Every structure is written in C-alpha cells, then in structure tokens.
N, CA, C and O atoms as a Tinker XYZ file with bonds, in Angstrom:
   444  protein
     1  N      9.992000   -7.098000  -38.503000    73     2
     2  CA     9.690000   -8.272000  -37.708000    64     1     3
     3  C     10.973000   -8.974000  -37.261000    63     2     4     5
     4  O     11.114000   -9.308000  -36.084000    81     3
     5  N     11.911000   -9.201000  -38.188000    73     3     6
     6  CA    13.166000   -9.867000  -37.852000    64     5     7
     7  C     14.326000   -8.875000  -37.736000    63     6     8     9
     8  O     15.470000   -9.267000  -37.506000    81     7
     9  N     14.023000   -7.620000  -37.895000    73     7    10
    10  CA    15.061000   -6.588000  -37.903000    64     9    11
    11  C     15.937000   -6.579000  -36.662000    63    10    12    13
    12  O     17.155000   -6.465000  -36.796000    81    11
    13  N     15.373000   -6.694000  -35.444000    73    11    14
    14  CA    16.251000   -6.620000  -34.265000    64    13    15
    15  C     17.371000   -7.654000  -34.278000    63    14    16    17
    16  O     18.471000   -7.383000  -33.796000    81    15
    17  N     17.100000   -8.836000  -34.825000    73    15    18
    18  CA    18.129000   -9.864000  -34.854000    64    17    19
    19  C     19.069000   -9.706000  -36.053000    63    18    20    21
    20  O     20.251000  -10.038000  -35.961000    81    19
    21  N     18.552000   -9.206000  -37.167000    73    19    22
    22  CA    19.359000   -9.090000  -38.379000    64    21    23
    23  C     20.185000   -7.812000  -38.462000    63    22    24    25
    24  O     21.252000   -7.804000  -39.076000    81    23
    25  N     19.704000   -6.735000  -37.854000    73    23    26
    26  CA    20.412000   -5.448000  -37.978000    64    25    27
    27  C     21.869000   -5.502000  -37.549000    63    26    28    29
    28  O     22.724000   -5.022000  -38.294000    81    27
    29  N     22.201000   -6.064000  -36.380000    73    27    30
    30  CA    23.618000   -6.088000  -35.996000    64    29    31
    31  C     24.492000   -6.834000  -37.008000    63    30    32    33
    32  O     25.608000   -6.406000  -37.302000    81    31
    33  N     23.982000   -7.948000  -37.537000    73    31    34
    34  CA    24.735000   -8.704000  -38.547000    64    33    35
    35  C     24.947000   -7.861000  -39.804000    63    34    36    37
    36  O     26.073000   -7.705000  -40.275000    81    35
    37  N     23.858000   -7.325000  -40.338000    73    35    38
    38  CA    23.951000   -6.565000  -41.589000    64    37    39
    39  C     24.843000   -5.344000  -41.443000    63    38    40    41
    40  O     25.655000   -5.053000  -42.321000    81    39
    41  N     24.693000   -4.636000  -40.342000    73    39    42
    42  CA    25.529000   -3.446000  -40.126000    64    41    43
    43  C     26.995000   -3.813000  -39.939000    63    42    44    45
    44  O     27.884000   -3.036000  -40.287000    81    43
    45  N     27.247000   -5.001000  -39.388000    73    43    46
    46  CA    28.629000   -5.430000  -39.151000    64    45    47
    47  C     29.344000   -5.888000  -40.407000    63    46    48    49
    48  O     30.477000   -5.479000  -40.660000    81    47
    49  N     28.692000   -6.742000  -41.203000    73    47    50
    50  CA    29.382000   -7.299000  -42.371000    64    49    51
    51  C     29.109000   -6.526000  -43.654000    63    50    52    53
    52  O     29.882000   -6.616000  -44.608000    81    51
    53  N     28.022000   -5.772000  -43.686000    73    51    54
    54  CA    27.681000   -4.974000  -44.872000    64    53    55
    55  C     27.309000   -3.566000  -44.446000    63    54    56    57
    56  O     26.138000   -3.190000  -44.508000    81    55
    57  N     28.294000   -2.776000  -44.012000    73    55    58
    58  CA    27.980000   -1.422000  -43.559000    64    57    59
    59  C     27.305000   -0.600000  -44.649000    63    58    60    61
    60  O     27.591000   -0.766000  -45.835000    81    59
    61  N     26.416000    0.279000  -44.237000    73    59    62
    62  CA    25.661000    1.093000  -45.191000    64    61    63
    63  C     26.566000    1.963000  -46.062000    63    62    64    65
    64  O     26.122000    2.480000  -47.088000    81    63
    65  N     27.826000    2.128000  -45.667000    73    63    66
    66  CA    28.757000    2.925000  -46.470000    64    65    67
    67  C     29.171000    2.209000  -47.752000    63    66    68    69
    68  O     29.623000    2.854000  -48.697000    81    67
    69  N     29.021000    0.860000  -47.798000    73    67    70
    70  CA    29.405000    0.128000  -49.013000    64    69    71
    71  C     28.206000   -0.498000  -49.716000    63    70    72    73
    72  O     28.364000   -1.146000  -50.751000    81    71
    73  N     27.015000   -0.312000  -49.167000    73    71    74
    74  CA    25.815000   -0.914000  -49.740000    64    73    75
    75  C     25.005000    0.144000  -50.457000    63    74    76    77
    76  O     24.908000    1.288000  -50.014000    81    75
    77  N     24.425000   -0.262000  -51.576000    73    75    78
    78  CA    23.564000    0.626000  -52.333000    64    77    79
    79  C     22.206000   -0.043000  -52.485000    63    78    80    81
    80  O     22.124000   -1.203000  -52.889000    81    79
    81  N     21.155000    0.675000  -52.167000    73    79    82
    82  CA    19.799000    0.177000  -52.336000    64    81    83
    83  C     19.290000    0.804000  -53.618000    63    82    84    85
    84  O     19.140000    2.023000  -53.693000    81    83
    85  N     19.024000   -0.011000  -54.628000    73    83    86
    86  CA    18.706000    0.540000  -55.939000    64    85    87
    87  C     17.770000   -0.391000  -56.692000    63    86    88    89
    88  O     17.357000   -1.440000  -56.198000    81    87
    89  N     17.459000    0.033000  -57.892000    73    87    90
    90  CA    16.663000   -0.790000  -58.792000    64    89    91
    91  C     17.396000   -0.909000  -60.109000    63    90    92    93
    92  O     18.274000   -0.104000  -60.419000    81    91
    93  N     17.042000   -1.897000  -60.866000    73    91    94
    94  CA    17.689000   -2.137000  -62.145000    64    93    95
    95  C     16.719000   -1.748000  -63.243000    63    94    96    97
    96  O     15.640000   -2.331000  -63.347000    81    95
    97  N     17.075000   -0.788000  -64.051000    73    95    98
    98  CA    16.215000   -0.307000  -65.115000    64    97    99
    99  C     16.907000   -0.555000  -66.454000    63    98   100   101
   100  O     17.667000    0.286000  -66.934000    81    99
   101  N     16.639000   -1.709000  -67.047000    73    99   102
   102  CA    17.257000   -2.027000  -68.333000    64   101   103
   103  C     18.763000   -2.146000  -68.264000    63   102   104   105
   104  O     19.460000   -1.753000  -69.199000    81   103
   105  N     19.274000   -2.683000  -67.168000    73   103   106
   106  CA    20.711000   -2.853000  -67.023000    64   105   107
   107  C     21.412000   -1.673000  -66.377000    63   106   108   109
   108  O     22.613000   -1.737000  -66.118000    81   107
   109  N     20.686000   -0.601000  -66.112000    73   107   110
   110  CA    21.283000    0.568000  -65.467000    64   109   111
   111  C     20.767000    0.646000  -64.042000    63   110   112   113
   112  O     19.557000    0.623000  -63.816000    81   111
   113  N     21.666000    0.739000  -63.091000    73   111   114
   114  CA    21.247000    0.813000  -61.692000    64   113   115
   115  C     20.894000    2.255000  -61.352000    63   114   116   117
   116  O     21.701000    3.168000  -61.527000    81   115
   117  N     19.676000    2.437000  -60.863000    73   115   118
   118  CA    19.239000    3.766000  -60.442000    64   117   119
   119  C     18.637000    3.664000  -59.055000    63   118   120   121
   120  O     18.045000    2.645000  -58.699000    81   119
   121  N     18.785000    4.698000  -58.289000    73   119   122
   122  CA    18.218000    4.714000  -56.943000    64   121   123
   123  C     16.721000    4.942000  -57.020000    63   122   124   125
   124  O     16.244000    5.642000  -57.913000    81   123
   125  N     15.961000    4.347000  -56.074000    73   123   126
   126  CA    14.531000    4.627000  -56.047000    64   125   127
   127  C     14.278000    6.132000  -55.900000    63   126   128   129
   128  O     15.149000    6.879000  -55.454000    81   127
   129  N     13.098000    6.550000  -56.277000    73   127   130
   130  CA    12.762000    7.981000  -56.302000    64   129   131
   131  C     13.044000    8.674000  -54.981000    63   130   132   133
   132  O     13.582000    9.781000  -54.972000    81   131
   133  N     12.693000    8.044000  -53.862000    73   131   134
   134  CA    12.904000    8.729000  -52.580000    64   133   135
   135  C     14.382000    8.876000  -52.262000    63   134   136   137
   136  O     14.773000    9.842000  -51.606000    81   135
   137  N     15.221000    7.933000  -52.716000    73   135   138
   138  CA    16.658000    8.061000  -52.495000    64   137   139
   139  C     17.219000    9.183000  -53.359000    63   138   140   141
   140  O     18.088000    9.936000  -52.919000    81   139
   141  N     16.723000    9.296000  -54.589000    73   139   142
   142  CA    17.169000   10.394000  -55.456000    64   141   143
   143  C     16.738000   11.737000  -54.874000    63   142   144   145
   144  O     17.367000   12.765000  -55.129000    81   143
   145  N     15.658000   11.720000  -54.087000    73   143   146
   146  CA    15.163000   12.957000  -53.475000    64   145   147
   147  C     15.955000   13.316000  -52.226000    63   146   148   149
   148  O     15.652000   14.316000  -51.574000    81   147
   149  N     16.970000   12.517000  -51.878000    73   147   150
   150  CA    17.816000   12.841000  -50.739000    64   149   151
   151  C     17.471000   12.108000  -49.458000    63   150   152   153
   152  O     18.073000   12.373000  -48.418000    81   151
   153  N     16.509000   11.188000  -49.509000    73   151   154
   154  CA    16.164000   10.402000  -48.326000    64   153   155
   155  C     17.194000    9.294000  -48.193000    63   154   156   157
   156  O     17.386000    8.513000  -49.125000    81   155
   157  N     17.856000    9.215000  -47.054000    73   155   158
   158  CA    18.899000    8.211000  -46.843000    64   157   159
   159  C     18.265000    6.852000  -46.556000    63   158   160   161
   160  O     17.436000    6.726000  -45.655000    81   159
   161  N     18.654000    5.851000  -47.314000    73   159   162
   162  CA    18.148000    4.500000  -47.117000    64   161   163
   163  C     19.078000    3.777000  -46.153000    63   162   164   165
   164  O     20.299000    3.849000  -46.291000    81   163
   165  N     18.507000    3.087000  -45.188000    73   163   166
   166  CA    19.285000    2.351000  -44.189000    64   165   167
   167  C     18.834000    0.898000  -44.178000    63   166   168   169
   168  O     17.804000    0.549000  -44.756000    81   167
   169  N     19.623000    0.050000  -43.510000    73   167   170
   170  CA    19.214000   -1.335000  -43.338000    64   169   171
   171  C     17.885000   -1.417000  -42.604000    63   170   172   173
   172  O     17.040000   -2.249000  -42.933000    81   171
   173  N     17.700000   -0.563000  -41.618000    73   171   174
   174  CA    16.451000   -0.566000  -40.862000    64   173   175
   175  C     15.258000   -0.298000  -41.784000    63   174   176   177
   176  O     14.238000   -0.984000  -41.707000    81   175
   177  N     15.396000    0.697000  -42.650000    73   175   178
   178  CA    14.339000    1.008000  -43.604000    64   177   179
   179  C     14.132000   -0.110000  -44.607000    63   178   180   181
   180  O     12.998000   -0.424000  -44.970000    81   179
   181  N     15.224000   -0.711000  -45.054000    73   179   182
   182  CA    15.127000   -1.808000  -46.006000    64   181   183
   183  C     14.383000   -2.991000  -45.388000    63   182   184   185
   184  O     13.488000   -3.557000  -46.015000    81   183
   185  N     14.748000   -3.365000  -44.163000    73   183   186
   186  CA    14.099000   -4.498000  -43.515000    64   185   187
   187  C     12.635000   -4.218000  -43.194000    63   186   188   189
   188  O     11.811000   -5.133000  -43.172000    81   187
   189  N     12.320000   -2.965000  -42.948000    73   187   190
   190  CA    10.936000   -2.598000  -42.652000    64   189   191
   191  C     10.046000   -2.814000  -43.873000    63   190   192   193
   192  O      8.908000   -3.265000  -43.742000    81   191
   193  N     10.568000   -2.491000  -45.070000    73   191   194
   194  CA     9.765000   -2.637000  -46.270000    64   193   195
   195  C     10.657000   -2.809000  -47.506000    63   194   196   197
   196  O     10.861000   -1.853000  -48.254000    81   195
   197  N     11.191000   -4.021000  -47.727000    73   195   198
   198  CA    12.097000   -4.233000  -48.856000    64   197   199
   199  C     11.425000   -4.035000  -50.214000    63   198   200   201
   200  O     12.092000   -3.688000  -51.188000    81   199
   201  N     10.117000   -4.252000  -50.285000    73   199   202
   202  CA     9.425000   -4.103000  -51.570000    64   201   203
   203  C      9.339000   -2.642000  -51.989000    63   202   204   205
   204  O      9.396000   -2.322000  -53.176000    81   203
   205  N      9.202000   -1.753000  -50.999000    73   203   206
   206  CA     9.196000   -0.320000  -51.297000    64   205   207
   207  C     10.525000    0.086000  -51.925000    63   206   208   209
   208  O     10.582000    0.954000  -52.796000    81   207
   209  N     11.587000   -0.560000  -51.465000    73   207   210
   210  CA    12.925000   -0.265000  -51.977000    64   209   211
   211  C     13.264000   -1.147000  -53.169000    63   210   212   213
   212  O     14.428000   -1.255000  -53.555000    81   211
   213  N     12.276000   -1.763000  -53.738000    73   211   214
   214  CA    12.387000   -2.581000  -54.936000    64   213   215
   215  C     13.279000   -3.795000  -54.723000    63   214   216   217
   216  O     13.788000   -4.376000  -55.681000    81   215
   217  N     13.466000   -4.180000  -53.450000    73   215   218
   218  CA    14.103000   -5.438000  -53.080000    64   217   219
   219  C     15.448000   -5.660000  -53.768000    63   218   220   221
   220  O     15.765000   -6.786000  -54.152000    81   219
   221  N     16.225000   -4.620000  -53.926000    73   219   222
   222  CA    17.490000   -4.711000  -54.642000    64   221   223
   223  C     18.597000   -4.056000  -53.824000    63   222   224   225
   224  O     18.508000   -2.882000  -53.464000    81   223
   225  N     19.639000   -4.830000  -53.536000    73   223   226
   226  CA    20.770000   -4.350000  -52.757000    64   225   227
   227  C     22.042000   -4.698000  -53.522000    63   226   228   229
   228  O     22.157000   -5.799000  -54.060000    81   227
   229  N     22.986000   -3.780000  -53.576000    73   227   230
   230  CA    24.273000   -4.102000  -54.197000    64   229   231
   231  C     25.401000   -3.588000  -53.308000    63   230   232   233
   232  O     25.207000   -2.717000  -52.460000    81   231
   233  N     26.571000   -4.150000  -53.527000    73   231   234
   234  CA    27.757000   -3.746000  -52.774000    64   233   235
   235  C     28.656000   -2.971000  -53.727000    63   234   236   237
   236  O     29.029000   -3.460000  -54.794000    81   235
   237  N     28.994000   -1.756000  -53.321000    73   235   238
   238  CA    29.834000   -0.894000  -54.152000    64   237   239
   239  C     31.314000   -1.159000  -53.878000    63   238   240   241
   240  O     31.735000   -1.290000  -52.728000    81   239
   241  N     32.082000   -1.233000  -54.948000    73   239   242
   242  CA    33.527000   -1.378000  -54.835000    64   241   243
   243  C     34.164000   -0.371000  -55.774000    63   242   244   245
   244  O     33.903000   -0.390000  -56.977000    81   243
   245  N     34.997000    0.506000  -55.235000    73   243   246
   246  CA    35.658000    1.482000  -56.102000    64   245   247
   247  C     36.485000    0.790000  -57.192000    63   246   248   249
   248  O     37.148000   -0.215000  -56.938000    81   247
   249  N     36.438000    1.328000  -58.374000    73   247   250
   250  CA    37.138000    0.767000  -59.530000    64   249   251
   251  C     38.623000    0.544000  -59.240000    63   250   252   253
   252  O     39.182000   -0.489000  -59.607000    81   251
   253  N     39.257000    1.512000  -58.585000    73   251   254
   254  CA    40.695000    1.408000  -58.325000    64   253   255
   255  C     41.017000    0.210000  -57.426000    63   254   256   257
   256  O     42.063000   -0.420000  -57.584000    81   255
   257  N     40.127000   -0.104000  -56.490000    73   255   258
   258  CA    40.353000   -1.283000  -55.635000    64   257   259
   259  C     40.348000   -2.558000  -56.454000    63   258   260   261
   260  O     41.143000   -3.465000  -56.208000    81   259
   261  N     39.462000   -2.627000  -57.417000    73   259   262
   262  CA    39.387000   -3.817000  -58.267000    64   261   263
   263  C     40.621000   -3.913000  -59.157000    63   262   264   265
   264  O     41.196000   -4.990000  -59.314000    81   263
   265  N     41.024000   -2.792000  -59.734000    73   263   266
   266  CA    42.153000   -2.799000  -60.658000    64   265   267
   267  C     43.479000   -3.097000  -59.969000    63   266   268   269
   268  O     44.381000   -3.657000  -60.592000    81   267
   269  N     43.614000   -2.736000  -58.709000    73   267   270
   270  CA    44.884000   -2.940000  -58.003000    64   269   271
   271  C     44.915000   -4.202000  -57.154000    63   270   272   273
   272  O     45.961000   -4.542000  -56.600000    81   271
   273  N     43.799000   -4.898000  -57.040000    73   271   274
   274  CA    43.751000   -6.105000  -56.203000    64   273   275
   275  C     44.443000   -7.272000  -56.900000    63   274   276   277
   276  O     44.433000   -7.386000  -58.125000    81   275
   277  N     45.043000   -8.133000  -56.081000    73   275   278
   278  CA    45.611000   -9.370000  -56.619000    64   277   279
   279  C     44.467000  -10.330000  -56.955000    63   278   280   281
   280  O     43.353000  -10.197000  -56.448000    81   279
   281  N     44.766000  -11.281000  -57.806000    73   279   282
   282  CA    43.733000  -12.228000  -58.253000    64   281   283
   283  C     43.078000  -12.947000  -57.066000    63   282   284   285
   284  O     41.852000  -13.039000  -56.999000    81   283
   285  N     43.887000  -13.453000  -56.133000    73   283   286
   286  CA    43.315000  -14.179000  -54.996000    64   285   287
   287  C     42.479000  -13.256000  -54.103000    63   286   288   289
   288  O     41.500000  -13.705000  -53.507000    81   287
   289  N     42.846000  -11.987000  -54.004000    73   287   290
   290  CA    42.041000  -11.030000  -53.237000    64   289   291
   291  C     40.682000  -10.820000  -53.891000    63   290   292   293
   292  O     39.661000  -10.749000  -53.208000    81   291
   293  N     40.674000  -10.721000  -55.226000    73   291   294
   294  CA    39.414000  -10.543000  -55.951000    64   293   295
   295  C     38.507000  -11.763000  -55.794000    63   294   296   297
   296  O     37.302000  -11.623000  -55.587000    81   295
   297  N     39.088000  -12.957000  -55.892000    73   295   298
   298  CA    38.305000  -14.184000  -55.743000    64   297   299
   299  C     37.679000  -14.224000  -54.355000    63   298   300   301
   300  O     36.495000  -14.535000  -54.222000    81   299
   301  N     38.450000  -13.917000  -53.328000    73   299   302
   302  CA    37.937000  -13.907000  -51.954000    64   301   303
   303  C     36.844000  -12.866000  -51.800000    63   302   304   305
   304  O     35.806000  -13.133000  -51.194000    81   303
   305  N     37.072000  -11.695000  -52.340000    73   303   306
   306  CA    36.088000  -10.617000  -52.225000    64   305   307
   307  C     34.765000  -10.966000  -52.923000    63   306   308   309
   308  O     33.684000  -10.694000  -52.399000    81   307
   309  N     34.868000  -11.564000  -54.095000    73   307   310
   310  CA    33.658000  -11.965000  -54.825000    64   309   311
   311  C     32.906000  -13.042000  -54.055000    63   310   312   313
   312  O     31.680000  -12.989000  -53.954000    81   311
   313  N     33.622000  -14.013000  -53.513000    73   311   314
   314  CA    32.970000  -15.073000  -52.727000    64   313   315
   315  C     32.271000  -14.480000  -51.507000    63   314   316   317
   316  O     31.127000  -14.828000  -51.216000    81   315
   317  N     32.952000  -13.591000  -50.798000    73   315   318
   318  CA    32.347000  -12.958000  -49.624000    64   317   319
   319  C     31.138000  -12.108000  -50.010000    63   318   320   321
   320  O     30.165000  -12.026000  -49.261000    81   319
   321  N     31.205000  -11.483000  -51.168000    73   319   322
   322  CA    30.110000  -10.646000  -51.632000    64   321   323
   323  C     28.839000  -11.469000  -51.826000    63   322   324   325
   324  O     27.736000  -10.951000  -51.653000    81   323
   325  N     28.981000  -12.728000  -52.179000    73   323   326
   326  CA    27.813000  -13.582000  -52.361000    64   325   327
   327  C     27.356000  -14.228000  -51.051000    63   326   328   329
   328  O     26.167000  -14.500000  -50.884000    81   327
   329  N     28.266000  -14.473000  -50.138000    73   327   330
   330  CA    27.917000  -15.125000  -48.879000    64   329   331
   331  C     27.249000  -14.159000  -47.900000    63   330   332   333
   332  O     26.257000  -14.510000  -47.262000    81   331
   333  N     27.777000  -12.971000  -47.782000    73   331   334
   334  CA    27.303000  -12.028000  -46.764000    64   333   335
   335  C     25.837000  -11.632000  -46.907000    63   334   336   337
   336  O     25.126000  -11.622000  -45.902000    81   335
   337  N     25.349000  -11.307000  -48.101000    73   335   338
   338  CA    23.940000  -10.918000  -48.192000    64   337   339
   339  C     22.967000  -12.098000  -48.298000    63   338   340   341
   340  O     21.758000  -11.883000  -48.387000    81   339
   341  N     23.465000  -13.335000  -48.290000    73   339   342
   342  CA    22.584000  -14.491000  -48.458000    64   341   343
   343  C     21.463000  -14.547000  -47.413000    63   342   344   345
   344  O     20.381000  -15.038000  -47.737000    81   343
   345  N     21.661000  -14.075000  -46.187000    73   343   346
   346  CA    20.527000  -14.051000  -45.251000    64   345   347
   347  C     19.318000  -13.281000  -45.786000    63   346   348   349
   348  O     18.187000  -13.560000  -45.387000    81   347
   349  N     19.539000  -12.323000  -46.675000    73   347   350
   350  CA    18.404000  -11.603000  -47.268000    64   349   351
   351  C     17.585000  -12.523000  -48.167000    63   350   352   353
   352  O     16.365000  -12.383000  -48.250000    81   351
   353  N     18.246000  -13.460000  -48.840000    73   351   354
   354  CA    17.534000  -14.439000  -49.655000    64   353   355
   355  C     16.693000  -15.331000  -48.748000    63   354   356   357
   356  O     15.523000  -15.590000  -49.031000    81   355
   357  N     17.295000  -15.795000  -47.662000    73   355   358
   358  CA    16.564000  -16.650000  -46.722000    64   357   359
   359  C     15.376000  -15.902000  -46.128000    63   358   360   361
   360  O     14.307000  -16.480000  -45.927000    81   359
   361  N     15.563000  -14.638000  -45.853000    73   359   362
   362  CA    14.483000  -13.800000  -45.333000    64   361   363
   363  C     13.325000  -13.744000  -46.327000    63   362   364   365
   364  O     12.160000  -13.720000  -45.931000    81   363
   365  N     13.647000  -13.724000  -47.604000    73   363   366
   366  CA    12.616000  -13.605000  -48.639000    64   365   367
   367  C     11.865000  -14.904000  -48.893000    63   366   368   369
   368  O     10.707000  -14.869000  -49.310000    81   367
   369  N     12.491000  -16.040000  -48.654000    73   367   370
   370  CA    11.858000  -17.303000  -49.048000    64   369   371
   371  C     11.298000  -18.129000  -47.906000    63   370   372   373
   372  O     10.607000  -19.116000  -48.157000    81   371
   373  N     11.570000  -17.763000  -46.660000    73   371   374
   374  CA    11.080000  -18.538000  -45.518000    64   373   375
   375  C     10.096000  -17.730000  -44.681000    63   374   376   377
   376  O     10.282000  -16.533000  -44.462000    81   375
   377  N      9.045000  -18.407000  -44.218000    73   375   378
   378  CA     8.112000  -17.751000  -43.295000    64   377   379
   379  C      8.792000  -17.458000  -41.962000    63   378   380   381
   380  O      8.558000  -16.414000  -41.354000    81   379
   381  N      9.634000  -18.385000  -41.512000    73   379   382
   382  CA    10.401000  -18.202000  -40.281000    64   381   383
   383  C     11.876000  -18.359000  -40.646000    63   382   384   385
   384  O     12.432000  -19.448000  -40.508000    81   383
   385  N     12.518000  -17.281000  -41.112000    73   383   386
   386  CA    13.871000  -17.396000  -41.667000    64   385   387
   387  C     14.990000  -17.484000  -40.641000    63   386   388   389
   388  O     16.097000  -17.896000  -40.987000    81   387
   389  N     14.741000  -17.111000  -39.396000    73   387   390
   390  CA    15.852000  -17.002000  -38.447000    64   389   391
   391  C     16.592000  -18.320000  -38.205000    63   390   392   393
   392  O     17.821000  -18.289000  -38.139000    81   391
   393  N     15.930000  -19.479000  -38.068000    73   391   394
   394  CA    16.716000  -20.720000  -37.912000    64   393   395
   395  C     17.636000  -20.978000  -39.112000    63   394   396   397
   396  O     18.783000  -21.388000  -38.934000    81   395
   397  N     17.140000  -20.741000  -40.326000    73   395   398
   398  CA    17.971000  -20.945000  -41.519000    64   397   399
   399  C     19.112000  -19.940000  -41.573000    63   398   400   401
   400  O     20.228000  -20.284000  -41.963000    81   399
   401  N     18.843000  -18.716000  -41.188000    73   399   402
   402  CA    19.892000  -17.682000  -41.178000    64   401   403
   403  C     20.960000  -18.038000  -40.162000    63   402   404   405
   404  O     22.151000  -17.932000  -40.456000    81   403
   405  N     20.555000  -18.457000  -38.974000    73   403   406
   406  CA    21.542000  -18.853000  -37.945000    64   405   407
   407  C     22.407000  -20.013000  -38.441000    63   406   408   409
   408  O     23.625000  -20.011000  -38.262000    81   407
   409  N     21.760000  -21.008000  -39.068000    73   407   410
   410  CA    22.496000  -22.158000  -39.601000    64   409   411
   411  C     23.499000  -21.715000  -40.664000    63   410   412   413
   412  O     24.650000  -22.150000  -40.656000    81   411
   413  N     23.058000  -20.849000  -41.579000    73   411   414
   414  CA    23.940000  -20.336000  -42.637000    64   413   415
   415  C     25.132000  -19.589000  -42.036000    63   414   416   417
   416  O     26.276000  -19.815000  -42.430000    81   415
   417  N     24.863000  -18.716000  -41.098000    73   415   418
   418  CA    25.949000  -17.924000  -40.500000    64   417   419
   419  C     26.942000  -18.818000  -39.769000    63   418   420   421
   420  O     28.148000  -18.571000  -39.808000    81   419
   421  N     26.446000  -19.849000  -39.106000    73   419   422
   422  CA    27.330000  -20.777000  -38.425000    64   421   423
   423  C     28.179000  -21.575000  -39.411000    63   422   424   425
   424  O     29.357000  -21.833000  -39.162000    81   423
   425  N     27.576000  -21.959000  -40.526000    73   423   426
   426  CA    28.276000  -22.728000  -41.548000    64   425   427
   427  C     29.404000  -21.943000  -42.179000    63   426   428   429
   428  O     30.477000  -22.492000  -42.426000    81   427
   429  N     29.183000  -20.672000  -42.442000    73   427   430
   430  CA    30.215000  -19.858000  -43.113000    64   429   431
   431  C     31.111000  -19.108000  -42.121000    63   430   432   433
   432  O     31.973000  -18.326000  -42.523000    81   431
   433  N     30.903000  -19.348000  -40.835000    73   431   434
   434  CA    31.765000  -18.730000  -39.831000    64   433   435
   435  C     31.506000  -17.262000  -39.566000    63   434   436   437
   436  O     32.415000  -16.536000  -39.162000    81   435
   437  N     30.269000  -16.809000  -39.790000    73   435   438
   438  CA    29.937000  -15.411000  -39.541000    64   437   439
   439  C     29.042000  -15.229000  -38.318000    63   438   440   441
   440  O     28.659000  -14.105000  -37.992000    81   439
   441  N     28.712000  -16.311000  -37.650000    73   439   442
   442  CA    27.826000  -16.217000  -36.484000    64   441   443
   443  C     28.557000  -15.655000  -35.290000    63   442   444
   444  O     27.968000  -15.504000  -34.220000    81   443
C-alpha cells in the first residue's frame, strides 16, 4: 500500500546488501524458512507482507569494520542505525503513516 513511496527511501539508506530479514529464536537470529530455502527477501516483499517475514529487520556490519572503527565513527553508525529504519516503526503503528514518515525524514535530514 505504501511501498511505492517507501521503496526509494529504504533502498537508498538501507540497501538490501546490508539488511537481513530474520527472526529471533531464543536470542539466535535465523532466517525465515523461505529465506533458508533460497528465496531472496527484498524490501518490496517485506513491505508487501511484513508479518510473513516475522516483522524483523536487522542491519549487518562486518566484525572487522566494528573492530577498526574509531569511537566517534561507531557512535555515529549506531545512531544512524536507529534513525534510518524508524519509518518502519511508524508504518507499523499508524493507519496513515506517510505524514509521520515525511515529518521524521525532514527532521533528521533524510528527506
């Protein structure tokens, strides 16, 4: 429903190459059954039916990047990691999320 407006944003700031669609099973992240079967999960598929994908998205960061980053780089990266996917929260809690998403993106300078 809101995919046409959200897809360009999500693909731009959270490319599918760094995003993982998974579920949490007792603290262990595992991919849903269809992803383990080799079906590629995309933002388009996630937006079409987030509940099928167990409504869980994470951002992957290689261990070496974390270990070699300066403290201020890590702080910035962690802050951005929480700001960028926030439109997904707004999508989940509002009947008409687009005005709130636009406001959020404008506030954080991502619009």
